[in-house]
VEXKOLNU-666906 format. One line per 4 residues: for each residue z, y, x of N, C-alpha, C. Coordinates in steps of 0.001 Angstrom, whole numbers. Each point is the difference from the previous one (the first is absolute). Layout:
N
Z/Y/X/Z/Y/X/Z/Y/X | ...
This chain:
340
-2169/-8454/-1104/-466/26/-1391/-265/1430/-450 | 910/943/331/-218/1391/-378/-1268/547/630 | -247/-368/1264/-1203/486/691/-1257/-484/-712 | 7/-1294/-420/-1150/-546/-717/-205/742/-1301
1117/286/-695/-92/717/-1268/-592/1380/213 | 432/703/1057/-536/1324/290/-1509/-71/250 | -452/-1046/729/-1420/-137/311/-814/-239/-1267 | 502/-897/-861/-705/-288/-1255/-109/1250/-849
1132/706/-156/-28/1232/-780/-917/1038/647 | -24/8/1345/-868/947/689/-1473/-248/-309 | -402/-1283/-102/-1386/-335/-342/-327/477/-1410 | 942/-255/-935/-211/447/-1372/-80/1517/-75
863/658/760/11/1463/22/-1310/547/552 | -528/-655/1042/-1261/451/581/-1126/-76/-1016 | 21/-1039/-820/-1020/-135/-1032/89/1128/-1011 | 1228/366/-375/181/1109/-925/-458/1315/634
297/175/1282/-359/1236/689/-1510/161/96 | -690/-1129/129/-1446/45/205/-718/647/-1192 | 567/-239/-1190/-667/550/-1172/406/1443/-273 | 847/551/863/347/1409/-116/1347/223/-660
472/1212/85/1308/364/-522/-42/18/-1530 | 920/-731/-613/63/-56/-1460/1261/705/-476 | 7/406/-1249/1167/677/-556/1050/-1017/-391 | 1191/132/562/1084/-914/-317/538/292/-1392
325/-1018/-791/579/237/-1316/1385/626/68 | 613/14/1179/1323/605/159/-73/1448/466 | -1186/517/259/-137/1315/605/433/1127/-936 | 818/899/539/368/1228/-707/-896/1161/405
-929/-256/897/-895/1048/454/-122/21/1510 | -1105/549/458/-307/80/1426/-447/1413/325 | 453/496/1149/-445/1298/486/-676/-216/1354 | -1132/664/212/-749/-174/1234/-1268/-788/-242
-461/-684/1041/-1265/-734/-38/234/-1385/-595 | -702/-326/-1066/170/-1304/-653/-678/-1131/759 | -846/328/973/-657/-1030/802/979/-552/1032 | 12/-1305/142/888/-641/961/-443/309/1427
980/184/889/-294/177/1421/834/-996/796 | -421/-246/1202/764/-840/918/362/834/1220 | 1279/116/256/491/811/1126/944/-831/870 | 68/276/1293/969/-696/857/1423/406/-379
872/-971/-98/1376/252/-422/993/-528/1031 | 1231/457/-133/1094/-455/854/1192/-324/-886 | 563/-1175/180/1084/-448/-866/1280/794/192 | 769/87/-1066/1289/672/42/684/-116/-1352
1291/299/-28/776/-75/-1229/807/1272/-160 | 18/549/-1216/749/1219/-286/1044/-288/-1070 | 1252/299/321/1118/-147/-934/501/1391/-355 | -71/353/-1289/406/1329/-457/1192/-153/-946
985/886/169/1262/-147/-710/37/559/-1399 | -1133/405/-550/-25/566/-1337/130/1512/44 | 81/609/-1177/69/1453/-71/-1333/621/376 | 48/1174/611/-1213/713/392/-799/-803/1028
-1312/-72/-199/-845/-709/955/-19/727/1345 | -215/-769/1053/26/526/1363/-1438/145/484 | -481/1239/77/-1400/259/361/-374/-655/1327 | 875/123/988/-327/-515/1335/-204/-1509/-15
749/-707/-839/-154/-1454/-85/-1335/-364/-646 | -389/736/-1028/-1292/-247/-638/-1144/314/962 | 148/1063/779/-1033/343/979/-79/-1054/1101 | 1137/-598/340/48/-1116/959/-824/-1164/-547
142/-287/-1294/-774/-1071/-621/-1489/343/-36 | -313/1255/-336/-1399/420/-57/-669/-184/1361 | 695/389/1050/-552/-156/1353/-257/-1465/307 | 931/-866/-358/-168/-1424/268/-1080/-624/-877
-281/636/-1127/-1035/-521/-899/-1408/296/502 | -103/854/1017/-1310/404/492/-758/883/-974 | 729/567/-968/-650/849/-992/-774/-782/-1048 | 405/-1251/-224/-697/-848/-959/494/191/-1430
-1/-1085/-755/405/38/-1404/1492/-287/-115 | 711/900/-661/1454/-55/-133/309/-389/-1451 | 770/-1091/-177/311/-499/-1338/1500/79/-259 | 361/526/-1175/1374/21/-482/135/-1096/-1050
1073/-792/71/244/-975/-1050/1366/250/-610 | 86/-223/-1289/1239/249/-740/-36/-793/-1305 | 1142/-68/-695/61/-687/-1294/287/966/-1138 | 421/1207/324/192/1069/-975/-422/1306/664
-220/1045/-798/-268/1304/578/-1454/428/-112 | -342/1012/802/-1292/681/-128/-771/-59/1320 | -1106/748/27/-832/71/1205/340/1214/866 | 1234/498/-102/380/1238/690/-169/-89/1516
92/-1214/556/-162/-148/1452/-1426/283/453 | -965/-133/-883/-1393/128/425/-283/1333/688 | 254/1083/-705/-304/1314/573/947/335/1141 | 1269/-436/-101/975/275/1070/-479/-583/1327
-366/-1263/15/-417/-639/1245/-1370/505/449 | -893/194/-953/-1350/463/357/46/1346/709 | 943/848/-388/109/1332/605/815/26/1289 | 585/-1141/382/798/-48/1226/-837/-249/1248
-1162/-605/-170/-804/-328/1170/-1368/-481/-418 | -777/-421/974/-1374/-419/-256/-43/-1478/-351 | -229/-304/-1278/-161/-1376/-455/-1269/-81/-839 | -593/-1186/-47/-1204/-177/-802/309/95/-1488
1114/-619/-411/389/43/-1406/1468/-362/-142 | 559/391/-1139/1344/-446/-390/-94/-478/-1439 | 515/-1205/-251/-39/-574/-1339/1355/-587/-342 | 433/176/-1250/1258/-575/-474/-291/-1144/-956
658/-1137/251/-88/-1163/-876/1332/-183/-726 | -44/-82/-1318/1177/-284/-816/-40/-1485/-343 | 796/-789/719/-28/-1461/-140/1285/-413/-711 | -49/-57/-1306/1214/-195/-799/-14/-1297/-800
-707/-998/522/24/-1328/-607/-466/-1006/1035 | 352/-1258/-207/-475/-1041/906/-1502/-234/-193 | -492/299/-1181/-1443/-113/-231/-758/955/910 | 435/1263/49/-648/957/898/227/-371/1462
1189/-510/318/305/-366/1389/-846/-1166/478 | -588/-759/-917/-882/-1101/371/-1465/302/-281 | -301/1250/-334/-1368/392/-280/-800/104/1307 | -1163/-639/90/-785/36/1254/-409/1401/424
-281/900/-947/-400/1355/370/1190/802/536 | 1170/-232/-567/1214/638/532/228/-467/1427 | -98/-1306/208/170/-553/1344/-1022/592/966 | -1255/77/-428/-1052/516/883/254/1449/377
475/799/-947/294/1412/292/1078/116/1065 | 1029/-818/-115/1075/34/995/-506/-472/1355 | -737/-1093/23/-480/-551/1268/-976/929/719 | -713/829/-742/-916/953/624/737/1170/646
1252/202/-368/727/1200/422/237/22/1503 | 58/1224/526/421/208/1395/1454/454/76 | 639/230/-1129/1438/311/-69/458/-257/-1432 | 1218/-492/-145/581/-240/-1322/1424/535/-17
337/711/-1082/1355/525/-167/516/-448/-1361 | 1235/-534/-16/630/-490/-1229/949/1070/-509 | -263/492/-1186/789/1097/-563/1387/-484/-421 | 856/968/-335/1318/-329/-516/-56/-468/-1443
1129/-417/-513/60/-513/-1361/1141/-982/-125 | -296/-1203/-441/988/-1065/-156/-532/-1217/729 | 698/-417/1082/-524/-1113/784/-17/-1307/-783 | 791/-95/-1068/-62/-1202/-836/-1397/-164/-589
-650/1108/-345/-1374/-75/-495/-935/-544/1064 | 189/464/1234/-869/-455/1078/177/-1493/254 | 1247/-461/-56/270/-1424/195/-578/-807/-1166 | 276/439/-1216/-448/-751/-1182/-1513/11/-161
-646/1121/325/-1447/118/-203/-820/-480/1178 | 469/215/1241/-860/-168/1166/294/-1232/838 | 1217/-508/-16/331/-1138/869/-809/-1227/-413 | -510/-709/1003/-804/-1209/-211/-1291/300/-767
-622/1123/314/-1261/379/-628/-1005/413/1072 | -1204/370/-445/-1024/500/914/430/1305/676 | 806/809/-697/483/1243/611/870/-311/1208 | 911/-959/-142/816/-398/1151/-877/-464/1153
-956/-860/-283/-882/-507/1059/-781/1128/665 | -472/947/-805/-783/1104/555/847/869/918 | 1238/297/-399/879/828/824/329/-686/1322 | 295/-1290/-52/312/-718/1229/-1229/-118/894
-1173/-148/-607/-1236/-20/780/-221/1337/711 | 194/1087/-727/-248/1319/586/881/249/1215 | 1268/-307/-128/927/350/1097/-96/-961/1173 | -237/-1284/-283/87/-992/1063/-1346/-451/551
-1069/198/-750/-1323/-408/462/-896/1210/274 | -175/843/-984/-862/1172/154/665/1098/819 | 1338/-30/54/779/969/772/-208/1432/-498 | 465/250/-1210/-8/1356/-546/1437/433/-253
260/1301/-77/1356/477/-288/358/-216/-1467 | 1224/-457/-213/537/-189/-1349/1351/691/-56 | 251/706/-1093/1271/687/-154/500/-82/-1423 | 1237/458/-183/568/35/-1337/1193/921/-41
255/578/-1162/1153/868/-190/885/-546/-1096 | 1309/163/157/975/-436/-991/-228/-1474/-338 | -348/-324/-1253/-236/-1397/-366/-1115/-619/824 | -1011/802/359/-1085/-495/830/445/-364/1393
1017/681/499/592/-334/1294/902/-1226/-114 | 677/-140/-1143/994/-1062/-172/-596/-1401/91 | -1311/-152/-237/-599/-1334/8/-685/-337/1321 | 105/868/1011/-766/-207/1223/697/-902/1017
1307/-214/-127/696/-894/913/-198/-1456/-390 | 186/-893/972/-94/-1435/-307/1088/-400/-999 | 1176/606/144/1029/-100/-1029/-49/1297/-792 | 125/-88/-1315/-109/1204/-819/923/-102/-1205
491/1155/-427/776/88/-1229/-985/128/-1150 | -82/-1034/-832/-1029/-48/-1036/358/803/-1242 | 1285/213/-267/458/752/-1171/-507/-592/-1311 | -267/-1306/-25/-551/-587/-1224/1021/-48/-1138
1282/122/316/1020/106/-1045/521/1426/-145 | -662/933/670/450/1389/9/597/358/1348 | 313/1272/155/543/458/1273/1445/-450/160 | 567/213/1195/1385/-369/262/670/1111/798
1245/281/-305/766/997/745/710/-667/1161 | 473/816/937/743/-542/1131/1292/-661/-460 | 694/624/-934/1272/-571/-455/-211/-1367/-645 | -1071/-150/-762/-298/-1298/-618/-340/-1039/1053
-826/376/974/-419/-949/1026/1157/-406/905 | 812/961/418/1123/-298/889/1069/-830/-704 | 172/209/-1304/1013/-745/-755/-401/-1450/-213 | -1328/-266/22/-498/-1364/-183/-1414/-74/554
-158/-505/1227/-1337/-37/622/-1023/-809/-791 | 482/-853/-920/-900/-801/-822/-22/490/-1450 | 347/1270/-169/-164/656/-1285/-1422/-225/-512 | -162/-151/-1297/-1326/-299/-570/-1028/1087/310
476/1189/373/-928/1083/317/-430/1/1463 | 655/-800/842/-393/-90/1409/-1091/-1069/98 | -1225/395/-303/-1129/-931/-23/-883/239/1221 | -22/-973/889/-763/124/1236/-1166/-980/1
-1123/447/541/-1116/-876/303/-90/-185/1494 | -537/-1134/442/-63/-273/1437/-1271/-788/333 | -816/562/867/-1151/-687/580/-952/-547/-1064 | -194/767/-1084/-884/-495/-1056/-882/1097/-598
-144/1124/715/-785/1092/-564/-825/645/1110 | 346/1181/450/-795/707/994/452/-319/1416 | -949/63/920/257/-328/1400/-404/1175/871 | 999/721/506/-245/1162/851/520/-279/1410
-798/259/1026/487/-190/1370/1285/796/251 | 918/-628/729/1281/587/417/1005/138/-1137 | -328/-488/-1183/958/31/-1115/351/-1409/-454 | -120/-983/911/181/-1400/-390/1448/-316/-376
972/635/632/1404/-222/-358/647/1320/-418 | -767/801/-729/449/1344/-366/-79/173/-1508 | 1020/661/-554/-33/451/-1386/99/1523/16 | -722/651/-882/-4/1462/-24/748/513/-1234
530/1211/116/558/690/-1164/-316/1482/148 | -93/674/-1109/-466/1382/-25/1032/907/-657 | -327/1303/-80/939/992/-558/1354/-124/699 | -46/-211/1319/1212/-377/738/914/1181/262
-452/1214/-313/913/1141/60/1057/-99/-1088 | -210/-872/-970/1021/-321/-997/945/-1032/611 | 1269/354/276/910/-936/670/187/-1315/-745 | -259/2/-1299/197/-1237/-764/-990/-1082/383
-1076/342/657/-973/-1017/413/515/-857/1151 | 974/477/741/362/-633/1273/742/-1317/-185 | 934/-29/-929/748/-1236/-223/-873/-1135/-498 | -985/336/-821/-854/-1073/-507/-924/-523/1089
-452/878/923/-841/-485/1093/793/-939/905 | 1279/304/257/847/-912/778/103/-1349/-709 | 142/39/-1317/79/-1242/-775/-1299/-789/121 | -1134/692/-45/-1283/-685/179/-48/-701/1365
495/665/1048/5/-604/1334/885/-1232/38 | 1152/66/-685/899/-1157/-57/-681/-1181/-676 | -715/283/-1076/-719/-1070/-700/-1126/-561/865 | -682/842/751/-1060/-475/886/551/-1003/999
1158/300/563/601/-912/967/483/-1278/-676 | 681/156/-1112/586/-1166/-683/-1081/-904/-589 | -997/573/-640/-989/-797/-726/-1161/-470/863 | -398/825/983/-1220/-295/749/251/-275/1476
1238/175/467/352/-328/1377/-627/892/1045 | -261/1256/-337/-612/928/945/981/1125/330 | -240/649/1135/731/1222/307/-563/1095/-891 | 776/421/-959/-481/983/-958/-180/1373/628
-1145/585/-259/-272/1363/445/-478/816/-1193 | 422/1250/-42/-363/856/-1108/-460/1367/476 | -908/591/-770/-445/1363/259/256/810/-1255 | 891/980/100/305/898/-1107/-598/1364/274
-765/532/-948/-785/1207/242/388/1079/-995 | 350/1164/517/299/1145/-854/-1235/443/-765 | 213/737/-1080/-1112/626/-705/-695/1010/910 | -1265/249/-287/-814/959/767/-73/-360/1481
42/-1306/272/8/-500/1375/-876/-1238/73 | -704/-165/1114/-906/-1137/154/116/-603/1385 | -42/-1324/50/-61/-749/1252/-1405/-556/142 | -688/376/1077/-1366/-451/253/19/-989/1147
-362/-1257/-285/101/-1093/966/-1372/-288/592 | -91/88/1323/-1255/-222/708/-291/-1496/145 | -1207/-313/477/-434/-1381/169/864/-761/992 | 693/728/919/803/-660/1033/1490/-21/-329
381/429/-1204/1405/-36/-408/776/1259/263 | -556/922/759/667/1292/145/-209/810/-1276 | 897/929/-244/-85/748/-1260/452/1433/205 | -469/863/-916/369/1408/10/581/370/-1355
919/968/2/619/451/-1237/-473/1413/-304 | -658/153/-1138/-461/1304/-468/829/419/-1214 | 119/1311/-186/669/497/-1192/1313/680/286 | 754/252/-1076/1208/822/107/1299/-787/22
-67/-1326/-168/1216/-800/-73/175/-936/1175 | 720/-1077/-247/384/-959/1039/-456/-1397/-410 | -361/-805/999/-222/-1426/-208/1141/-761/664 | 629/-885/-760/1113/-819/483/-538/-1390/336
290/-467/1211/-375/-1344/420/1279/-819/124 | 140/-1021/-821/1210/-798/-65/-290/-1420/465 | 945/-582/719/-186/-1374/448/1338/-714/72 | -8/-1234/-496/1150/-882/177/283/-147/1489
1254/52/382/393/8/1401/-14/-1411/586 | -1169/-637/60/-133/-1342/559/11/-1074/-1078 | -729/-1106/247/-147/-1054/-999/1339/-620/-386 | 926/-96/948/1298/-627/-283/1010/970/-614
-400/1228/-146/887/1026/-566/-216/65/-1511 | 226/-1159/-653/-290/-111/-1422/1118/610/-843 | -295/248/-1279/1062/484/-886/1155/-999/-74 | 1208/519/-14/1155/-879/-165/1/-656/-1382
-460/738/-1015/-85/-566/-1352/-1171/622/-741 | -928/-855/-388/-1147/435/-807/-281/-1110/-998 | 709/40/-1118/-86/-1051/-1010/-95/629/-1383 | -496/-773/-928/-134/481/-1369/1369/208/-639
150/1134/-677/1208/267/-765/1121/655/774 | -185/228/1310/1039/629/825/-596/1186/748 | 853/932/367/-459/1165/743/-426/-408/1410 | -930/788/539/-516/-250/1343/1039/385/1042
142/-852/1017/788/310/1200/-910/-163/1202 | -206/1090/715/-805/-46/1235/625/1011/957 | 1082/-416/624/841/908/780/-366/-50/1487 | 176/-1175/607/-368/-229/1399/482/1126/919
1302/236/-76/622/1026/846/-650/1364/-207 | -400/267/-1254/-636/1257/-408/-1373/217/635 | -615/-1066/489/-1303/123/659/-1010/-998/-560 | 10/-190/-1304/-888/-986/-620/-1466/401/106
-285/1279/-272/-1380/483/-57/-162/1188/937 | -950/-97/915/-307/1109/898/-946/976/-701 | 253/1294/177/-812/1044/-623/-654/862/1074 | -1286/190/-103/-702/1042/745/-579/971/-1012
69/1281/296/-534/1019/-900/-1002/860/767 | -1206/91/-536/-1059/787/617/-426/1086/-981 | 120/1246/431/-338/1128/-870/-1492/293/47 | -540/376/-1137/-1406/349/-81/-247/1459/319
-1240/321/307/-435/1387/153/-1504/51/-247 | -552/1169/50/-1419/174/-334/-922/-691/990 | 417/-62/1259/-870/-574/1029/221/-1492/213 | 1064/-579/-586/286/-1410/210/367/-318/1433
731/895/629/305/-158/1426/1106/-1018/273 | 785/-351/-1016/1073/-982/198/-507/-1374/-429 | 351/-1034/787/-642/-1295/-233/957/-1169/204 | -432/-1151/-515/800/-1228/34/-944/-1164/229
462/-1003/777/-810/-1175/306/486/-1165/-858 | -850/-459/-924/394/-1103/-876/-63/-1350/705 | -716/-99/1131/-21/-1256/752/1354/-267/628 | 576/1012/623/1291/-155/684/1168/450/-872
-320/586/-1142/990/563/-922/952/949/740 | -608/995/616/780/974/757/-730/1333/9 | 749/1116/139/-646/1321/20/-839/189/1253 | -1140/653/-153/-774/474/1142/451/1411/333
242/780/-1038/558/1337/143/801/277/-1258 | 807/1043/37/792/328/-1184/1424/-488/122 | 670/-113/-1129/1425/-310/-61/291/-1389/544 | 955/-89/902/451/-1284/535/1517/-89/-78
577/510/-1087/1445/-18/-188/423/-1390/-445 | 1101/-496/522/480/-1325/-359/821/87/-1286 | -631/-412/-1085/650/-12/-1292/-175/-1380/-625 | 966/-374/-818/-32/-1312/-629/449/120/-1451
-605/-830/-859/501/-196/-1353/794/-1300/-39 | 995/-15/-859/732/-1243/-268/446/19/-1453 | 327/-1167/-526/444/-116/-1388/1312/-760/-19 | 1010/616/-577/1330/-615/-112/361/-117/-1477
-39/-1242/-503/315/-275/-1400/-820/861/-958 | -1278/44/261/-910/705/-877/-71/1496/191 | 674/528/1014/-21/1439/273/-739/261/1310 | -999/868/-69/-810/310/1178/705/1020/869
24/-265/1308/562/938/963/-971/247/1137 | 246/1057/768/-815/312/1167/920/212/1196 | -405/-560/1157/799/73/1211/-812/700/1077 | 574/1045/607/-625/708/1102/684/-458/1293
-737/-651/877/554/-510/1237/-162/1040/1099 | 1035/806/188/-83/1070/999/196/-491/1420 | 197/-1315/171/147/-557/1351/-1334/-397/599 | -1044/-21/-793/-1322/-376/493/-621/1141/803
């Protein structure tokens, strides 16, 4: 059914393209050539942890875009990305769309602008806006078409990164702290979406979190993994990304880490290694002999020389230290297994 929908939308999009590039009502401005171009592209996904943008990750996207039209989408903010990206490499144009209503998210010209793109980047902000404005709209369909049919690179930072996993923290009731989440995994602020928004290769059983250099993010990500297992019956996997750090995922599932921080790859230690207690109104218990969650940490650098394979969920290069997270009566702990 999704494939049929993509084909139908593709026919409609082709009709819009035939009459030439039109100005989207959501546009904050365009820099470069306003004429549409078609360039060969290569699919990929970029997860950025917020804070300072990572030049190397943006250049990775530009290369995969074939130098075509680069579109930024957001629900608040300015067109500041336009000149930044345009000056990083050779692109035909950079345009920012401010999509801050469901009306704009269902506008045919907004959809056409996105579908014409050879790269799309989702800015930071509040992911609740993205869920409320974009889910179940033409924008959602266009993004899924681009990544899965047209095969173009898509990325996001902070809130833009938070919505890229099949499971995502929607924040529709506001943000949540680790102490709140660990004390009650079904706290009203622990709002998760699952398999109803964006579809990115290799992120089918993954939830992302950003600003991970803040230790308070870690307990809530563990809680999200516990909920994924309890509610959806999957082996929960999480990617936590430091600020000023980016994970660039290739078409084959291999990935590189660029930037100055670390990317944390977390995984439940087997399907049967479920939380001992994950119920509403009680603190989380996920002990499992102090080995509930396996941690891999891959450090970034300018060249992206350290890498991780999302197909096998194992390091290709970089840190391979045996570390585990566990939760005992709502308190997060870390175990270093020096016998490995």
